[in-house]
C-alpha positions as CSV (number, residue, x, y, z in Angstrom):
1,X,86.8,69.3,98.9
2,X,83.9,66.9,98.5
3,X,81.3,69.9,99.1
4,X,82.5,71.8,95.8
5,X,81.5,70.6,92.2
6,X,82.7,73.5,90.6
7,X,86.1,73.4,88.3
8,X,88.9,75.8,88.0
9,X,88.5,77.7,84.4
10,X,91.2,79.3,82.3
11,X,90.6,81.7,79.5
12,X,91.4,80.4,75.8
13,X,93.3,83.9,75.1
14,X,96.1,85.6,77.4
15,X,94.5,89.0,77.7
16,X,97.1,91.0,78.5
17,X,97.8,88.6,81.5
18,X,94.6,90.2,83.7
19,X,91.6,88.2,81.7
20,X,87.8,88.8,83.0
21,X,85.6,85.9,83.4
22,X,81.9,85.8,83.4
23,X,79.3,83.3,84.0
24,X,75.2,84.1,84.2
25,X,72.1,82.2,85.9
26,X,68.9,82.6,86.5
27,X,67.4,81.6,90.3
28,X,65.2,78.8,90.1
29,X,61.6,79.5,90.9
30,X,58.8,78.2,93.4
31,X,61.2,77.9,96.3
32,X,60.1,81.2,97.9
33,X,63.0,83.2,99.2
34,X,66.7,83.6,99.0
35,X,67.7,83.0,102.3
36,X,71.0,83.0,102.4
37,X,73.9,82.8,99.1
38,X,77.3,81.7,99.7
39,X,80.3,82.4,97.4
40,X,83.4,79.8,97.3
41,X,85.8,81.9,95.7
42,X,90.0,80.7,94.4
43,X,92.0,81.1,91.9
44,X,95.6,80.0,90.5
45,X,96.8,83.5,90.7
46,X,94.8,86.2,92.5
47,X,91.3,86.9,92.0
48,X,88.5,89.5,92.7
49,X,84.9,88.8,92.7
50,X,81.5,90.6,91.5
51,X,78.3,89.7,91.9
52,X,75.7,91.7,90.2
53,X,78.3,94.4,89.5
54,X,79.1,94.5,93.1
55,X,82.4,93.4,94.8
56,X,81.7,90.6,96.4
57,X,83.8,91.7,99.5
58,X,86.9,93.6,100.5
59,X,89.1,90.8,100.7
60,X,92.5,91.5,98.4
61,X,94.7,89.4,96.8
62,X,92.9,86.0,97.2
63,X,93.8,83.6,97.4
64,X,96.8,84.5,98.8
65,X,100.1,82.5,98.9
66,X,100.2,79.0,99.9
67,X,102.2,75.8,98.7
68,X,99.9,75.3,95.7
69,X,101.4,72.1,94.9
70,X,99.9,70.9,98.0
71,X,97.3,73.7,99.1
72,X,95.4,76.2,97.5
73,X,93.0,78.1,99.9
74,X,89.5,79.5,99.0
75,X,87.1,82.2,100.6
76,X,84.0,81.9,101.7
77,X,81.6,84.9,100.9
78,X,78.1,86.0,102.1
79,X,76.6,87.5,98.8
80,X,73.2,86.9,100.0
81,X,72.0,90.6,99.4
82,X,74.0,90.1,95.7
83,X,71.8,87.9,93.9
84,X,68.6,88.6,91.9
85,X,66.3,86.7,89.7
86,X,69.1,87.2,87.3
87,X,72.7,87.0,88.5
88,X,75.8,87.4,87.0
89,X,79.3,86.2,88.4
90,X,82.5,88.1,87.5
91,X,86.1,87.4,88.3
92,X,88.8,89.3,87.5
93,X,92.1,87.5,87.3
94,X,95.7,88.5,88.1
95,X,99.4,87.0,88.3
96,X,99.6,87.3,91.7
97,X,102.7,84.6,93.4
98,X,101.5,82.0,91.1
99,X,102.3,83.5,87.8
100,X,104.3,86.5,89.0
101,X,107.7,87.2,89.3
102,X,109.3,85.8,92.0
103,X,112.7,85.7,94.0
104,X,115.7,87.7,92.8
105,X,116.4,85.1,89.9
106,X,114.2,87.2,87.2
107,X,111.9,83.9,86.9
108,X,108.2,83.8,86.9
109,X,105.2,81.0,86.5
110,X,107.3,78.9,88.9
111,X,103.8,77.3,90.0
112,X,102.3,77.6,86.2
113,X,101.8,79.2,83.2
114,X,98.2,79.5,82.8
115,X,95.9,81.4,85.5
116,X,92.6,80.4,86.3
117,X,89.6,81.2,88.3
118,X,87.2,78.9,90.4
119,X,83.7,80.6,91.6
120,X,80.8,78.4,93.5
121,X,77.4,80.0,94.5
122,X,75.5,78.4,96.8
123,X,71.6,79.2,96.9
124,X,69.9,78.3,99.6
125,X,65.9,79.0,99.5
126,X,63.4,79.3,102.1
127,X,61.7,75.6,101.7
128,X,65.6,74.4,102.3
129,X,66.1,73.9,98.3
130,X,69.7,74.6,96.9
131,X,70.9,75.9,93.5
132,X,74.3,75.4,92.7
133,X,76.4,77.5,89.9
134,X,79.7,78.0,89.5
135,X,82.9,77.9,87.0
136,X,82.6,75.7,84.2
137,X,83.0,75.3,80.5
138,X,80.5,77.4,79.5
139,X,81.5,80.6,81.2
140,X,83.5,83.3,78.7
141,X,86.2,85.4,79.0
142,X,87.8,88.9,78.1
143,X,89.8,91.7,78.3
144,X,90.3,94.1,81.3
145,X,91.6,97.4,81.5
146,X,94.7,96.1,83.1
147,X,97.1,95.3,80.5
148,X,100.2,94.3,83.1
149,X,100.5,93.4,86.5
150,X,103.4,92.0,88.5
151,X,103.7,92.3,92.4
152,X,107.6,93.4,91.9
153,X,107.3,95.2,88.8
154,X,103.7,97.0,89.2
155,X,100.3,97.3,87.3
156,X,99.2,99.2,83.8
157,X,95.8,100.2,83.6
158,X,94.1,102.0,80.6
159,X,91.1,103.8,81.6
160,X,90.1,103.9,78.3
161,X,89.1,100.2,78.3
162,X,86.7,100.8,81.7
163,X,83.6,99.0,80.9
164,X,81.3,97.2,83.2
165,X,79.0,96.1,80.8
166,X,80.3,92.7,81.2
167,X,78.8,92.5,84.3
168,X,75.1,93.2,83.2
169,X,72.7,90.6,82.5
170,X,72.7,89.3,78.7
171,X,76.8,90.8,77.8
172,X,78.3,89.4,74.6
173,X,81.2,91.0,73.0
174,X,83.3,89.9,69.9
175,X,86.7,90.5,71.8
176,X,85.6,87.9,74.5
177,X,86.0,84.4,74.2
178,X,85.7,81.2,75.6
179,X,87.1,79.0,78.6
180,X,88.6,75.5,79.1
181,X,88.3,73.6,82.2
182,X,91.4,72.3,84.4
183,X,92.1,69.0,84.9
184,X,92.3,69.7,88.7
185,X,90.4,67.4,90.9
186,X,89.9,70.2,93.9
187,X,91.5,68.0,96.5
188,X,93.9,70.7,97.4
189,X,91.3,73.3,97.6
190,X,90.9,73.9,101.7
191,X,89.4,77.0,103.0
192,X,91.5,79.7,104.6
193,X,92.8,79.1,108.4
194,X,94.6,83.2,108.3
195,X,92.7,86.0,107.7
196,X,92.2,87.7,104.3
197,X,94.7,90.6,103.0
198,X,92.6,94.1,103.4
199,X,92.9,97.9,103.6
200,X,94.1,99.3,106.5
201,X,94.4,102.5,106.4
202,X,95.1,105.8,104.1
203,X,97.7,108.2,104.2
204,X,97.8,111.3,102.5
205,X,101.2,113.6,101.0
206,X,103.0,115.5,103.5
207,X,105.0,117.3,101.1
208,X,105.4,117.6,97.5
209,X,108.4,119.2,95.5
210,X,111.2,118.9,92.6
211,X,114.2,117.3,92.8
212,X,117.7,118.2,92.0
213,X,117.2,116.5,88.4
214,X,113.6,117.8,88.3
215,X,111.8,114.9,89.3
216,X,108.0,115.1,90.9
217,X,108.5,113.8,94.4
218,X,105.8,113.2,96.8
219,X,106.5,111.9,100.6
220,X,103.5,110.2,102.5
221,X,105.7,110.8,105.5
222,X,105.7,107.0,106.8
223,X,107.2,103.3,104.7
224,X,104.3,101.5,104.7
225,X,103.2,98.6,102.2
226,X,100.2,98.8,99.4
227,X,100.0,101.4,96.5
228,X,98.6,104.6,95.6
229,X,95.0,105.6,94.5
230,X,95.2,108.1,91.9
231,X,92.6,110.7,91.1
232,X,93.5,112.2,88.3
233,X,91.6,114.2,85.2
234,X,93.9,114.8,81.7
235,X,94.3,114.2,77.9
236,X,92.8,111.2,76.8
237,X,96.2,108.6,76.3
238,X,98.3,110.6,78.5
239,X,99.9,108.3,81.1
240,X,100.7,109.0,84.3
241,X,103.8,106.9,85.9
242,X,104.2,106.4,89.9
243,X,107.2,104.9,90.6
244,X,107.9,103.6,94.4
245,X,111.0,103.4,96.8
246,X,111.5,103.9,100.5
247,X,113.9,106.4,100.8
248,X,115.9,109.5,99.3
249,X,119.6,109.4,97.9
250,X,121.3,112.7,97.1
251,X,117.8,114.2,97.6
252,X,116.2,111.7,94.7
253,X,114.4,108.6,94.7
254,X,116.2,105.7,96.1
255,X,115.5,102.6,93.8
256,X,119.1,100.5,94.0
257,X,117.4,98.8,97.1
258,X,114.5,97.5,95.0
259,X,117.1,95.6,92.6
260,X,115.0,94.1,89.4
261,X,111.9,95.3,91.1
262,X,110.1,98.1,88.9
263,X,107.7,99.0,91.5
264,X,106.1,101.3,89.0
265,X,102.1,101.7,88.3
266,X,101.2,103.0,85.0
267,X,98.0,104.7,84.3
268,X,96.7,105.8,81.0
269,X,93.8,108.7,80.9
270,X,90.6,108.6,79.5
271,X,90.0,112.1,79.2
272,X,87.6,112.3,82.1
273,X,87.5,112.1,85.7
274,X,89.7,108.6,86.4
275,X,90.3,107.1,89.5
276,X,93.0,104.3,89.5
277,X,93.8,101.4,92.0
278,X,96.3,99.0,91.4
279,X,94.9,96.0,93.4
280,X,96.9,93.2,91.6
281,X,100.5,94.6,93.1
282,X,101.8,96.1,96.2
283,X,104.6,98.2,96.8
284,X,106.8,99.1,99.8
285,X,107.5,103.0,100.1
286,X,107.3,106.1,101.7
287,X,108.3,107.9,98.4
288,X,106.9,108.0,94.9
289,X,108.1,109.7,92.0
290,X,105.4,111.5,89.4
291,X,105.7,111.8,86.1
292,X,103.3,112.8,83.6
293,X,100.8,114.5,86.0
294,X,98.8,117.2,84.4
295,X,99.8,120.6,85.2
296,X,103.2,119.0,86.5
297,X,104.4,120.0,89.9
298,X,101.9,122.9,90.3
299,X,99.1,120.6,89.3
300,X,99.8,118.1,91.6
301,X,100.4,120.3,94.5
302,X,96.7,121.6,93.3
303,X,95.5,118.2,93.4
304,X,96.9,117.0,96.8
305,X,95.8,120.3,98.4
306,X,92.4,119.9,97.2
307,X,92.5,117.1,98.9
308,X,92.5,114.4,96.2
309,X,95.3,113.4,93.8
310,X,97.3,110.9,95.2
311,X,96.4,108.5,98.7
312,X,98.2,106.0,99.6
313,X,96.5,102.6,100.7
314,X,97.7,100.4,103.4
315,X,97.2,96.9,103.1
316,X,98.2,94.0,105.2
317,X,96.7,90.7,106.2
318,X,93.6,91.6,108.4
319,X,94.7,91.3,112.0
320,X,93.8,92.9,115.0
321,X,95.8,95.4,117.2
322,X,96.1,93.6,120.6
323,X,99.4,95.1,122.3
324,X,100.4,98.4,123.0
325,X,103.4,99.9,124.4
326,X,104.9,103.9,125.5
327,X,107.1,105.2,127.5
328,X,108.6,108.7,128.3
329,X,111.0,108.5,125.9
330,X,110.2,109.6,122.3
331,X,112.7,107.8,120.6
332,X,111.8,104.4,121.9
333,X,108.1,104.7,121.2
334,X,109.3,105.2,117.4
335,X,111.3,102.2,117.8
336,X,108.1,100.3,119.2
337,X,105.9,101.9,116.4
338,X,108.9,101.0,113.6
339,X,107.9,97.2,114.6
340,X,104.6,97.5,114.5
341,X,104.8,99.4,110.7
342,X,107.2,96.8,109.8
343,X,105.2,94.0,110.8
344,X,102.2,95.0,109.1
345,X,103.8,96.1,105.8
346,X,105.5,92.1,106.0
347,X,102.5,90.4,106.9
348,X,100.8,90.6,103.6
349,X,99.5,86.5,103.4
350,X,102.9,85.7,104.2
351,X,105.5,86.3,107.0
352,X,107.9,88.0,104.9
353,X,111.4,89.3,105.0
354,X,111.3,92.2,103.2
355,X,107.9,93.9,101.3
356,X,109.8,96.2,98.5
357,X,112.4,94.6,96.4
358,X,112.5,91.2,94.1
359,X,112.4,88.9,97.4
360,X,109.6,89.6,99.8
361,X,109.7,85.4,100.6
362,X,108.8,84.0,103.6
363,X,112.2,83.3,105.4
364,X,111.8,81.3,108.0
365,X,115.0,82.6,110.0
366,X,113.0,86.4,110.6
367,X,110.0,85.1,112.0
368,X,111.9,82.8,114.0
369,X,113.3,86.0,115.8
370,X,109.9,87.9,115.7
371,X,107.3,85.6,116.4
372,X,106.8,86.4,119.9
373,X,106.8,90.0,119.3
374,X,104.3,89.6,116.6
375,X,102.2,87.3,118.5
376,X,102.0,90.5,121.4
377,X,101.6,93.2,118.9
378,X,98.6,91.6,116.8
379,X,96.5,88.3,117.6
380,X,98.6,86.5,115.0
381,X,97.3,82.8,116.0
382,X,95.8,81.7,112.9
383,X,97.9,83.6,110.5
384,X,100.9,81.7,111.7
385,X,98.7,78.9,112.3
386,X,97.8,78.9,108.5
387,X,101.5,79.5,107.4
388,X,102.7,76.7,109.4
389,X,100.7,74.2,107.5
390,X,102.8,75.6,104.4
391,X,106.1,75.1,106.3
392,X,104.8,70.9,107.4
393,X,103.7,70.5,103.9
394,X,107.5,71.8,102.6
395,X,108.9,69.8,105.0
396,X,106.7,66.5,104.4
397,X,108.0,66.8,100.7
398,X,111.4,67.5,101.3
399,X,112.3,64.6,103.4
400,X,112.0,66.3,106.7
401,X,114.0,69.6,105.5
402,X,112.6,73.0,106.8
403,X,113.3,75.1,103.9
404,X,115.0,78.6,104.0
405,X,111.5,80.2,102.7
406,X,107.9,79.2,103.3
407,X,106.1,78.9,100.5
408,X,109.5,77.2,99.1
409,X,109.7,78.8,95.9
410,X,113.6,78.6,95.9
411,X,113.3,75.0,95.0
412,X,112.7,75.9,91.7
413,X,115.6,78.2,91.0
414,X,118.0,76.7,89.2
415,X,121.0,79.3,89.6
416,X,120.2,79.6,93.6
417,X,123.8,78.5,94.5
418,X,124.7,81.5,96.9
419,X,124.0,79.1,100.3
420,X,124.9,75.5,98.4
421,X,123.0,73.0,98.2
422,X,119.7,73.8,100.7
423,X,119.3,72.0,104.2
424,X,118.5,72.2,107.6
425,X,119.5,75.1,109.0
426,X,119.9,76.5,112.9
427,X,117.2,79.5,113.9
428,X,115.9,79.5,110.3
429,X,114.6,75.7,110.0
430,X,114.0,75.9,113.9
431,X,111.1,78.1,112.8
432,X,109.1,74.4,113.1
433,X,109.5,74.7,116.5
434,X,109.7,78.2,117.7
435,X,106.7,79.6,116.1
436,X,104.0,77.5,117.1
437,X,105.8,77.3,120.8
438,X,105.6,81.4,120.6
439,X,102.3,80.9,119.3
440,X,101.2,78.7,122.3
441,X,102.7,80.8,124.9
442,X,100.6,83.8,123.6
443,X,97.5,82.1,123.2
444,X,97.3,79.2,125.5
445,X,95.8,77.1,122.0
446,X,96.5,73.5,122.6
447,X,95.7,73.2,118.4
448,X,98.7,75.0,117.5
449,X,100.7,72.2,119.2
450,X,98.8,69.6,118.2
451,X,98.8,70.7,114.5
452,X,102.4,71.4,114.6
453,X,103.6,68.4,116.6
454,X,104.5,65.8,113.6
455,X,106.4,68.8,112.1
456,X,108.4,69.9,115.4
457,X,109.6,66.2,116.0
458,X,110.6,65.4,112.3
459,X,112.9,68.5,112.7
460,X,114.6,67.9,115.6
461,X,114.8,64.1,114.6
462,X,116.6,65.7,111.2
463,X,118.9,67.9,113.2
464,X,119.9,64.7,115.4
465,X,120.7,63.1,112.3
466,X,123.1,66.2,110.9
467,X,125.3,66.2,114.3
468,X,129.0,65.4,113.7
469,X,130.3,62.4,116.1
470,X,131.3,65.1,118.7
471,X,127.4,65.8,119.2
472,X,127.6,69.1,117.7
473,X,126.2,70.6,114.6
474,X,129.2,71.9,113.0
475,X,129.0,70.8,109.3
476,X,126.9,72.4,106.4
477,X,125.7,75.9,105.2
478,X,124.8,78.1,108.5
479,X,123.3,81.4,108.3
480,X,124.6,82.0,111.7
481,X,124.7,85.4,113.3
482,X,123.2,86.8,110.3
483,X,124.0,90.7,109.5
484,X,126.0,90.9,112.5
485,X,126.8,94.4,112.0
486,X,130.5,94.1,112.3
487,X,130.0,91.5,108.8
488,X,131.2,93.3,105.7
489,X,128.7,94.9,103.5
490,X,128.9,92.2,101.1
491,X,129.3,89.2,103.3
492,X,126.5,89.2,105.6
493,X,127.0,85.9,107.0
494,X,130.6,86.7,108.3
495,X,129.6,87.3,111.9
496,X,132.0,86.8,115.0
497,X,129.8,83.9,116.6
498,X,131.2,80.8,115.4
499,X,128.5,79.4,113.2
500,X,128.7,75.8,114.9
501,X,128.2,77.1,118.1
502,X,125.3,79.0,117.7
503,X,124.1,75.6,115.7
504,X,124.2,73.5,118.6
505,X,122.7,76.1,121.0
506,X,119.6,76.6,118.8
507,X,119.8,72.9,118.7
508,X,119.8,72.8,122.3
509,X,117.0,74.8,122.1
510,X,114.8,73.0,119.5
511,X,115.4,69.7,121.9
512,X,114.2,71.4,124.6
513,X,110.7,73.1,123.1
514,X,110.1,69.5,121.5
515,X,110.3,68.1,125.0
516,X,107.8,70.7,126.9
517,X,105.7,70.3,123.8
518,X,105.7,66.6,124.2
519,X,104.9,67.2,128.3
520,X,102.1,69.4,127.2
521,X,100.5,67.2,124.7
522,X,100.9,64.1,127.0
523,X,103.5,62.2,125.2
524,X,106.0,60.8,128.0
525,X,108.2,58.8,125.1
526,X,108.6,62.0,123.2
527,X,109.6,63.7,126.0
528,X,111.8,61.5,127.1
529,X,113.5,61.3,123.4
530,X,113.9,64.9,123.0
531,X,115.0,65.5,126.5
532,X,117.8,63.1,126.1
533,X,118.7,64.7,123.0
534,X,118.5,68.1,124.7
535,X,120.9,66.8,127.4
536,X,123.2,65.4,124.8
537,X,123.8,68.5,122.9
538,X,124.3,70.4,126.4
539,X,126.9,67.7,127.6
540,X,128.2,68.4,123.5
541,X,128.5,72.0,123.7
542,X,130.1,71.6,127.6
543,X,133.0,69.5,126.4
544,X,133.7,71.4,122.9
545,X,132.3,75.1,123.4
546,X,133.2,75.9,126.7
547,X,136.5,76.6,128.1
548,X,136.7,77.8,131.7
549,X,133.5,79.6,131.2
550,X,134.7,81.0,128.2
551,X,132.2,80.1,124.6
552,X,134.0,79.4,121.7
553,X,134.6,82.4,119.4
554,X,134.0,84.2,122.8
555,X,130.8,86.9,121.4
556,X,127.9,88.9,122.5
557,X,125.5,86.4,120.3
558,X,127.0,83.3,121.8
559,X,126.9,84.4,125.6
560,X,123.1,85.6,125.0
561,X,122.2,82.3,123.5
562,X,123.2,80.4,125.8
563,X,122.1,82.5,128.9
564,X,118.7,82.5,127.6
565,X,118.2,78.9,126.1
566,X,119.3,77.8,129.8
567,X,122.3,75.5,128.4
568,X,124.4,76.8,131.3
569,X,125.2,75.9,135.2
570,X,125.2,78.0,137.8
571,X,129.1,78.9,137.7
572,X,129.0,79.4,133.9
573,X,125.9,81.1,133.7
574,X,127.6,84.0,136.1
575,X,130.3,84.2,134.5
576,X,128.9,84.5,131.0
577,X,126.3,87.1,132.2
578,X,129.4,89.1,133.5
579,X,131.5,88.3,130.1
580,X,128.7,89.3,128.1
581,X,128.4,92.6,130.1
582,X,131.8,93.2,129.6
583,X,131.5,92.8,125.9
584,X,128.7,95.2,125.5
585,X,131.0,97.8,127.6
586,X,133.8,97.0,125.1
587,X,131.9,97.8,122.2
588,X,130.7,101.3,123.7
589,X,127.3,99.8,124.4
590,X,126.8,99.4,120.7
591,X,124.9,96.4,119.4
592,X,127.1,93.7,118.0
593,X,124.7,91.1,117.4
594,X,122.6,90.0,114.3
595,X,119.9,87.9,113.4
596,X,120.5,85.2,116.3
597,X,121.6,87.3,119.1
598,X,119.5,90.4,118.9
599,X,116.1,88.9,119.9
600,X,118.1,87.6,122.9
601,X,120.6,89.8,124.0
602,X,119.0,92.3,126.6
603,X,116.9,89.4,128.2
604,X,120.1,87.5,128.7
605,X,121.4,90.8,130.6
606,X,118.5,91.3,132.4
607,X,118.4,87.6,133.7
608,X,122.0,88.1,134.9
609,X,122.0,91.1,136.9
610,X,123.0,93.2,134.6
611,X,119.6,95.5,134.0
612,X,121.4,99.2,133.6
613,X,123.7,97.5,130.8
614,X,120.7,96.3,129.0
615,X,118.9,100.0,129.4
616,X,122.4,101.3,128.0
617,X,122.3,99.3,125.1
618,X,118.3,99.9,124.8
619,X,119.1,103.7,124.9
620,X,121.9,103.9,122.8
621,X,121.5,106.5,119.4
622,X,125.1,106.4,118.2
623,X,125.2,103.4,115.0
624,X,125.0,100.5,115.2
625,X,121.8,100.4,117.6
626,X,118.0,100.1,117.5
627,X,117.9,104.3,118.2
628,X,120.3,105.2,115.2
629,X,117.7,104.4,112.8
630,X,115.2,106.5,114.5
631,X,117.3,109.2,114.8
632,X,118.3,108.9,111.0
633,X,114.1,109.5,110.4
634,X,113.0,105.5,109.9
635,X,109.7,104.4,110.1
636,X,109.9,101.0,109.6
637,X,113.0,98.3,110.9
638,X,115.7,98.5,109.1
639,X,117.5,95.2,107.5
640,X,121.0,96.3,108.5
641,X,121.5,98.2,111.8
642,X,123.3,100.8,109.1
643,X,121.1,100.3,105.7
644,X,121.4,104.1,105.6
645,X,124.9,105.4,106.5
646,X,125.5,108.5,108.4
647,X,125.6,110.9,105.7
648,X,122.7,109.8,104.2
649,X,123.9,107.5,101.4
650,X,122.3,103.7,101.3
651,X,124.4,101.0,102.4
652,X,126.4,99.8,99.5
653,X,125.5,96.2,100.4
654,X,123.3,94.6,97.5
655,X,120.8,93.4,100.2
656,X,119.7,96.4,101.8
657,X,115.9,96.9,103.0
658,X,114.5,99.7,104.8
659,X,111.8,97.5,106.2
660,X,112.5,94.1,107.8
661,X,111.2,93.2,111.4
662,X,113.7,91.0,112.6
663,X,115.7,93.1,114.4
664,X,113.1,94.5,116.0
665,X,112.7,91.6,118.3
666,X,113.8,93.5,121.2
667,X,110.2,94.7,121.4
668,X,109.7,91.7,123.1
669,X,111.7,92.3,125.9
670,X,110.3,96.2,125.6
671,X,107.1,94.5,126.4
672,X,107.8,92.0,129.4
673,X,110.7,93.5,131.1
674,X,110.4,97.5,130.6
675,X,106.6,97.5,130.0
676,X,106.5,94.5,133.0
677,X,103.8,91.9,131.1
678,X,104.3,88.7,130.4
679,X,102.6,85.1,130.6
680,X,103.3,82.9,133.4
681,X,101.4,80.4,132.1
682,X,100.5,80.0,128.4
683,X,97.4,82.2,127.1
684,X,97.9,84.7,130.5
685,X,95.3,82.6,132.5
686,X,98.3,83.7,135.1
687,X,100.2,86.9,134.6
688,X,103.5,88.0,135.4
689,X,103.5,91.6,136.2
690,X,107.1,92.5,137.1
691,X,108.8,95.7,135.6
692,X,111.7,96.8,135.7
693,X,112.5,100.5,135.4
694,X,115.8,101.5,134.3
695,X,118.0,104.0,131.9
696,X,116.5,107.5,131.8
697,X,112.7,106.1,131.5
698,X,110.7,108.0,134.1
699,X,107.7,106.2,133.0
700,X,106.3,103.3,130.8
701,X,102.9,101.7,130.3
702,X,101.9,98.5,128.6
703,X,98.7,96.5,127.7
704,X,97.2,93.4,125.9
705,X,93.8,92.2,125.1
706,X,94.8,88.6,126.6
707,X,92.2,85.8,125.7
708,X,90.7,86.6,129.5
709,X,90.7,90.2,128.7
710,X,92.6,93.3,129.1
711,X,95.6,93.1,131.1
712,X,97.6,96.4,131.4
713,X,100.7,98.3,133.6
714,X,101.7,101.6,134.1
715,X,104.6,102.5,136.3
716,X,105.8,106.0,137.2
717,X,109.0,106.8,139.0
718,X,108.2,110.1,141.1
719,X,109.1,111.3,144.7
720,X,111.6,108.6,145.0
721,X,109.5,105.9,144.5
722,X,107.7,104.0,142.2
723,X,104.3,104.3,141.6
724,X,102.6,101.1,139.9
725,X,98.8,100.7,138.5
726,X,98.2,97.4,137.0
727,X,95.0,95.8,135.9
728,X,93.7,91.9,135.6
729,X,91.3,90.8,133.6
730,X,88.7,88.4,135.2
731,X,89.4,84.8,134.8
732,X,92.9,85.4,135.3
733,X,95.3,86.0,138.3
734,X,98.7,87.8,138.2
735,X,102.0,87.9,140.2
736,X,103.1,91.4,140.9
737,X,107.2,90.8,141.7
738,X,109.4,93.8,142.0
739,X,112.9,93.5,143.3
740,X,113.4,93.2,147.0
741,X,110.0,92.5,147.5
742,X,107.9,89.3,148.2
743,X,105.7,88.1,145.3
744,X,102.1,89.1,145.2
745,X,99.0,87.5,144.3
746,X,96.5,89.8,142.2
747,X,93.4,88.9,141.6
748,X,91.1,90.4,139.0
749,X,90.2,94.1,139.2
750,X,92.7,97.1,139.1
751,X,95.3,97.8,141.8
752,X,97.9,100.3,142.7
753,X,101.0,99.8,144.5
754,X,104.0,101.8,145.4
755,X,107.7,100.9,146.1
756,X,110.6,102.9,147.4
757,X,113.8,104.1,145.9
758,X,115.7,101.0,147.0
759,X,113.6,98.5,144.9
760,X,114.7,100.6,141.7
761,X,118.1,100.4,142.6
762,X,118.1,96.8,143.3
763,X,116.6,96.2,140.1
764,X,119.0,98.9,137.8
765,X,122.2,96.7,139.6
């Protein structure tokens, strides 16, 4: 950036991979009091900054993970209260995503082998004078108490090496070395668009015990993402080891799903009262195996009972919770809460697939499926806008291809062969269109469409170029209906749904949404181009995939997509609804969809008059179903419908996570259909209030902090009536829509209504 003039600097020695950088300066005199001091902070790696011995902010893992080749973010921090006549700037560096391990290949340092820090402090005085001090060749570098750090493997800290003297004026040490400036023109530096990562809450152990093999285990009661802050006193040089995992198997720590990720922190004690907090790593875990605790099991129990010892620190991007949902059914409430926890744990700077194993990548298919849910649960607008910038950069530098993951580290993995040569794929690459559209619908912010439109059109045109002569997208690798519950554990792509049919349906939806986006942005030429593409896709689908109403591969996913995406005409749509309901009934109302079909199956049933079938699917507790994991004690959404088998053993597939959000995309339907709160216009200026009670639910309530204020709906079935209360925010209006009655316009304020039992029966049929 032209306004920043400091340099990225790297230490002249390695210092166990977690170096400290230090600079010192004096404030210029004669300009009056300091009015403001802003610190601009970044790194190749991750960085924590100190000003005169005080943490400059509560931000974590700065500057996060972006497409570093073209874009490195910086934070702007207000440190006015921290500067003094002599000011010491200190930077602590960690490997992070830049140099740490990434992917299951075992590789690391994909972006660079050298850690570097960047800081620029701009001090403005009362007379308007500005003094600038930042990283350059005059700084020094030295060792820290962190002896190893990796996002996958954990952090090792030696408390005997703790020493804050480096943050004091005049510090010098023979252990310290010089630095060198990197040849970087700073052009790739840009400010954060999304929020920083921060601590969100803390949890204490709910149980401490000894496993059958004699291991000391701790249960925090919730699958979470973060680390354990450890307060311990013990012999100098002794080591406390914490190993993290999401589940137990055979009453021992279930580490096989971690694959090669060690997820282990090691703390070497000083002999005094030590506090360890490993902020250069994070783990996905509920359980911790503790080795080396002074006094063993009883010593740890005593520490926990005293309110110290181990505290789980939950970290996530700092998103504001805006949407809530609750019903009379505790299992459904826990399902919804699991989706909230799953999103919180996988929104650590990048929308990842999972937070625990040797992966944690920004898989595009997962967020394509979950984006509408994410935008309701938390204010995700700027988080997703930020990520979409990286998607567009990756796409721009790969001939228009939206990669499987963003940022795309897989392009550096030579042995990444399991999916063939990377290319555009349905649903995954469609994130370039589906995600900005979901953000637009939720918040009504045109910027997201304006920023994303070149990416959207580029992707749609690339898809058009992939079509066969028959007009279908039926060649090349496709993930398809990934993790269909009927697929073998070791072959998650072997779904019932034909991949070409899924791709054709996704291509139609993408063309349709790009055409709608062009209309919003006032681009009639592009609107006509992509409306024509959509109609060509419809014609090819009708000609080759639809046979007397039956869609090729005749399974739940293809009917769900065809209905919700709007590709079918009247008679074919009615047939598809009946056939979908038949297939769901034939499955015993167990789930039979994977990543592609799951977000849409309940909507498809609802839209075609089969609400009761949708409720039976929702409320099913037998495997596979949304509620089966809940009955098994899940506190997050699982990657597989049966990540844990009914006998308590872990699914034998190599790819088994207990914290994915993709299959939790049903909460979008819960909000709109069960809760009855949906946008009639982007950003909720006009709101649809249309709850559709069903199943055994006696009541439900939903609320959302819309851009116009709080909207809420509560309904209850009692005395053969539906009792409804709705709140419409100022500056908005709502349409109340109940089956069997005329629409009613509701203005701002609180409204109460009652409906007869016949309305409920109409809704259920």
